[in-house]
C-alpha positions in Angstrom: 27.3 -146.6 -17.2 24.0 -148.4 -17.8 22.8 -147.8 -14.2 23.2 -144.1 -14.4 20.8 -141.6 -15.9 22.2 -138.2 -16.3 25.3 -136.7 -17.9 26.7 -133.4 -18.9 27.0 -133.2 -22.7 30.0 -131.0 -23.8 30.5 -129.8 -27.3 32.6 -127.1 -29.1 30.9 -123.8 -29.9 31.6 -121.7 -33.0 32.7 -118.9 -30.7 33.4 -118.6 -27.0 34.3 -121.6 -24.9 32.8 -125.1 -25.0 29.1 -125.5 -24.2 27.6 -128.0 -21.8 24.1 -129.2 -21.1 22.6 -131.8 -18.8 21.1 -134.8 -20.7 19.5 -138.1 -20.1 21.1 -140.9 -22.0 20.7 -144.7 -22.7 23.2 -147.3 -23.8 23.0 -148.9 -27.2 24.6 -152.2 -26.4 28.1 -151.9 -24.9 29.6 -149.7 -27.5 27.4 -146.7 -28.2 25.5 -144.1 -26.2 22.2 -142.5 -27.3 21.0 -138.9 -26.6 17.9 -137.2 -27.8 17.8 -133.6 -28.8 15.9 -131.2 -31.0 17.3 -130.8 -34.6 17.4 -127.0 -34.1 19.2 -127.0 -30.7 22.8 -126.1 -30.3 24.0 -129.7 -29.7 22.7 -130.9 -33.1 24.1 -127.8 -34.9 27.5 -128.1 -33.2 28.0 -131.8 -33.9 27.2 -131.1 -37.6 30.3 -128.8 -37.6 32.5 -130.9 -35.4 31.5 -134.5 -34.3 33.8 -134.7 -31.4 32.1 -134.3 -28.0 32.5 -135.2 -24.4 30.0 -136.8 -22.0 30.5 -136.4 -18.3 28.5 -139.3 -16.7 27.5 -138.3 -13.2 27.1 -140.7 -10.3 23.9 -139.7 -8.6 25.0 -141.0 -5.2 27.2 -139.1 -2.8 30.1 -139.0 -2.7 29.9 -137.8 -6.3 32.1 -139.5 -8.8 32.2 -139.3 -12.6 33.4 -140.8 -15.8 34.3 -138.6 -18.7 33.8 -140.1 -22.2 35.2 -138.7 -25.4 33.1 -139.7 -28.5 32.4 -139.1 -32.2 28.7 -138.3 -32.9 26.4 -139.2 -35.7 22.9 -137.6 -36.1 20.0 -139.7 -37.1 16.8 -137.8 -38.1 14.6 -140.9 -38.4 11.3 -140.3 -36.6 10.9 -144.0 -35.6 14.3 -144.2 -34.0 13.7 -140.8 -32.3 10.5 -142.2 -30.9 12.1 -145.4 -29.8 14.7 -143.4 -28.0 12.2 -141.1 -26.4 10.3 -144.1 -25.0 13.5 -145.5 -23.5 14.5 -142.1 -22.0 11.0 -141.6 -20.6 11.4 -144.9 -18.8 14.8 -143.8 -17.4 13.2 -140.5 -16.3 10.2 -142.1 -14.8 12.0 -145.0 -13.2 9.6 -147.6 -14.7 8.5 -149.0 -18.1 6.2 -146.8 -20.2 3.0 -148.5 -21.4 2.7 -149.1 -25.2 -0.1 -146.6 -25.5 2.4 -143.8 -24.5 4.2 -144.3 -27.8 1.7 -142.2 -29.8 2.3 -139.2 -27.4 6.1 -139.7 -27.6 5.9 -139.8 -31.4 3.9 -136.7 -31.6 6.4 -134.9 -29.3 9.3 -136.1 -31.5 7.5 -134.9 -34.6 6.6 -131.5 -33.1 10.0 -130.9 -31.6 11.9 -132.3 -34.7 13.8 -134.7 -32.4 16.9 -136.4 -33.6 19.1 -139.2 -32.2 22.7 -138.4 -31.3 24.7 -141.7 -31.5 27.9 -141.4 -29.6 30.7 -143.8 -30.4 33.3 -143.5 -27.6 37.0 -143.7 -28.3 38.5 -142.8 -24.9 37.5 -142.3 -21.2 39.0 -140.4 -18.3 38.3 -141.0 -14.7 39.9 -140.2 -11.3 39.0 -142.2 -8.3 37.1 -140.1 -5.8 38.8 -138.6 -2.7 36.5 -137.2 -0.1 36.8 -135.5 3.3 34.0 -136.1 5.7 35.9 -135.3 8.9 39.4 -134.1 9.8 40.8 -137.6 10.2 40.2 -138.1 6.4 42.9 -135.6 5.6 45.6 -137.9 6.9 47.2 -139.6 3.9 44.7 -137.9 1.4 46.2 -137.8 -2.1 45.0 -136.6 -5.5 46.8 -138.2 -8.4 46.9 -137.2 -11.9 44.9 -139.4 -14.3 45.1 -140.4 -17.9 42.9 -140.9 -20.8 42.0 -144.6 -21.3 40.7 -146.4 -24.4 37.0 -147.1 -24.4 
């Protein structure tokens, strides 16, 4: 997961079906995943009501594969942690390290947008190996198996 950048964050809404949004994420060691959001956005409000979410981690290379992660979420409103995370996510977005002088701008953005840290603690995963058809010969012997949820 550490070499990927984007994921689809899924969470339960109060009404209607589940909601999903594309997010950047970073790993916090091997056990936790960090996502930045605004305090007043739907993600933060929803996980306050129900801390169970899913994160569909997308492979950015074709053929597309994915890993679905089920997790419990905690919200951390600490400005310092939000700024640290924004610096890390900015590096992921840019594809290179951010200079130390960029921290003041990241902190101002986090303050202005009321950024919080969503800490995801995964408890299960789900994946299906990819099956792709590039030409007619690929159909010979093509199978799609059912998959199962696996412990994190």
